[in-house]
C-alpha positions as CSV (number, residue, x, y, z in Angstrom):
1,M,27.9,-20.2,7.3
2,A,26.2,-20.5,10.7
3,I,22.4,-20.7,11.1
4,D,21.0,-17.9,13.2
5,W,18.6,-20.1,15.3
6,R,17.2,-17.1,17.1
7,R,16.2,-15.5,13.8
8,T,14.9,-18.8,12.4
9,T,12.9,-19.4,15.5
10,Q,11.4,-15.9,15.4
11,A,10.4,-16.4,11.8
12,F,8.9,-19.8,12.5
13,V,6.9,-18.4,15.5
14,C,5.7,-15.4,13.3
15,S,4.6,-17.8,10.5
16,L,2.9,-20.0,13.0
17,A,1.1,-17.0,14.5
18,V,-0.1,-15.9,11.1
19,C,-1.4,-19.4,10.3
20,V,-3.2,-19.7,13.6
21,G,-4.7,-16.3,13.1
22,L,-5.9,-17.2,9.6
23,L,-7.3,-20.5,10.8
24,A,-9.1,-18.7,13.7
25,G,-10.5,-16.2,11.2
26,C,-11.8,-19.0,9.0
27,A,-13.5,-20.6,12.0
28,R,-15.2,-17.4,12.9
29,D,-16.2,-16.9,9.3
30,T,-17.8,-20.3,9.1
31,Y,-19.6,-19.8,12.3
32,Q,-20.8,-16.3,11.2
33,Q,-21.8,-17.6,7.8
34,R,-23.9,-20.4,9.4
35,A,-25.5,-17.9,11.8
36,D,-26.3,-15.6,8.9
37,I,-27.8,-18.4,6.9
38,L,-29.9,-19.5,9.9
39,K,-31.1,-16.0,10.3
40,D,-32.1,-15.8,6.6
41,H,-34.1,-19.0,6.9
42,V,-35.9,-17.8,9.9
43,E,-36.8,-14.5,8.2
44,N,-37.9,-16.3,5.1
45,F,-40.0,-18.7,7.1
46,Y,-42.0,-15.9,8.7
47,S,-42.2,-13.9,5.4
48,N,-43.6,-16.9,3.6
49,L,-46.0,-17.7,6.4
50,K,-47.2,-14.1,6.4
51,A,-47.7,-14.2,2.7
52,N,-49.7,-17.6,3.0
53,R,-46.9,-19.5,1.2
54,V,-47.1,-22.4,3.6
55,E,-45.1,-24.9,1.4
56,A,-42.2,-22.4,1.1
57,A,-42.3,-21.7,4.9
58,I,-42.2,-25.5,5.6
59,H,-39.2,-25.8,3.2
60,E,-37.4,-23.0,5.1
61,N,-38.0,-24.7,8.4
62,E,-36.8,-28.0,7.0
63,Q,-33.6,-26.2,5.9
64,I,-33.1,-25.1,9.5
65,E,-33.5,-28.6,10.7
66,A,-31.0,-29.9,8.1
67,M,-28.5,-27.3,9.3
68,A,-29.0,-28.4,12.9
69,D,-28.4,-32.0,11.8
70,Q,-25.2,-31.0,9.9
71,M,-23.9,-29.1,12.9
72,A,-24.7,-32.0,15.2
73,E,-22.6,-34.3,13.0
74,T,-19.8,-31.7,13.1
75,V,-20.0,-31.6,16.9
76,R,-20.0,-35.4,17.2
77,K,-16.9,-35.6,14.9
78,R,-15.0,-33.1,17.0
79,A,-16.1,-34.5,20.4
80,Q,-12.6,-35.5,21.1
81,L,-11.6,-31.8,21.0
82,Q,-14.1,-30.9,23.8
83,G,-13.5,-27.6,25.3
84,T,-12.4,-25.9,22.1
85,T,-14.2,-22.7,21.4
86,Q,-15.1,-23.7,17.9
87,V,-16.9,-26.9,19.0
88,E,-18.7,-25.0,21.8
89,R,-19.9,-22.4,19.3
90,E,-21.0,-25.0,16.8
91,F,-22.9,-26.8,19.5
92,A,-24.6,-23.5,20.6
93,L,-25.6,-22.7,17.0
94,M,-26.9,-26.3,16.5
95,K,-29.0,-25.9,19.7
96,T,-30.3,-22.6,18.5
97,A,-31.2,-24.0,15.1
98,R,-33.1,-26.9,16.7
99,E,-35.0,-24.6,19.1
100,T,-35.8,-22.2,16.2
101,A,-37.1,-25.0,14.1
102,A,-39.3,-26.3,16.9
103,E,-40.7,-22.8,17.6
104,N,-41.4,-22.4,13.9
105,W,-43.3,-25.7,13.7
106,I,-45.4,-24.5,16.7
107,A,-46.0,-21.1,14.9
108,L,-47.1,-23.1,11.8
109,G,-49.5,-25.1,13.9
110,Q,-50.9,-21.8,15.2
111,Y,-51.2,-20.5,11.7
112,F,-53.2,-23.5,10.6
113,A,-55.4,-23.2,13.7
114,I,-56.1,-19.5,12.9
115,K,-56.8,-20.4,9.2
116,K,-59.3,-23.0,10.4
117,Q,-57.3,-26.0,9.2
118,P,-57.4,-28.1,12.4
119,E,-56.1,-31.3,10.8
120,R,-53.0,-29.6,9.5
121,A,-52.5,-27.9,12.9
122,R,-52.8,-31.3,14.6
123,A,-50.3,-32.9,12.3
124,T,-47.9,-30.0,12.8
125,Y,-48.1,-30.2,16.6
126,Q,-47.8,-33.9,16.5
127,R,-44.6,-33.5,14.4
128,V,-43.1,-31.4,17.2
129,M,-43.9,-34.0,19.7
130,D,-42.4,-36.8,17.5
131,T,-39.3,-35.0,16.3
132,Y,-38.1,-33.0,19.3
133,T,-37.4,-35.8,21.8
134,N,-34.2,-34.6,23.5
135,P,-34.7,-33.9,27.2
136,T,-33.7,-30.2,26.6
137,E,-36.6,-29.9,24.1
138,R,-39.3,-31.0,26.6
139,T,-40.7,-27.4,26.6
140,Y,-41.6,-27.6,22.9
141,R,-43.2,-31.0,23.3
142,E,-45.3,-29.7,26.2
143,Q,-46.2,-26.6,24.3
144,A,-47.3,-28.8,21.3
145,A,-49.3,-31.1,23.6
146,R,-51.1,-28.1,25.2
147,A,-51.8,-26.7,21.7
148,L,-53.3,-30.1,20.7
149,K,-55.6,-30.0,23.7
150,D,-56.6,-26.4,23.0
151,L,-57.3,-27.4,19.4
152,E,-59.9,-29.9,20.7
153,I,-61.7,-26.9,22.2
154,L,-61.7,-25.1,18.9
155,A,-62.3,-28.0,16.6
156,P,-62.9,-31.4,18.1
157,A,-61.5,-34.3,16.1
158,A,-64.1,-36.3,14.2
159,K,-65.2,-39.4,16.1
160,R,-63.7,-42.5,14.6
161,D,-66.3,-44.8,16.1
162,N,-69.1,-43.4,13.8
163,P,-69.9,-45.4,10.6
């Protein structure tokens, strides 16, 4: 009995194509799932803030930061595969998550300023300046620094020199 190599090769190629298709589908699903989760956290952040549930809003933003950290770790682990679509998409989503979290912290600082809670606003803006230190995040640090200066106009910090 002779092996039909042509037929065997065709079957192998078809099986391989199905496996690659399934793996690609899983990668897209993972990316889409993370994007959907990120979107949910952002929506929850603003819903909670609108309803004056500050602690819940902070929790949502911390979840966004945690997602960004997880994605950064994934990107680092797959760095040797640079150029792959999956790594590029993961990096883009990680960057989006970090930017979103920074924007949310700034929005929270604005919320505190509007609610006449200047110390909480200062702490929130300072958190942005301390946390978002990558060169690509300079815009957020500068925005937080300007907000701190503007806050001095609205509510000057208590003088520490006074007894």
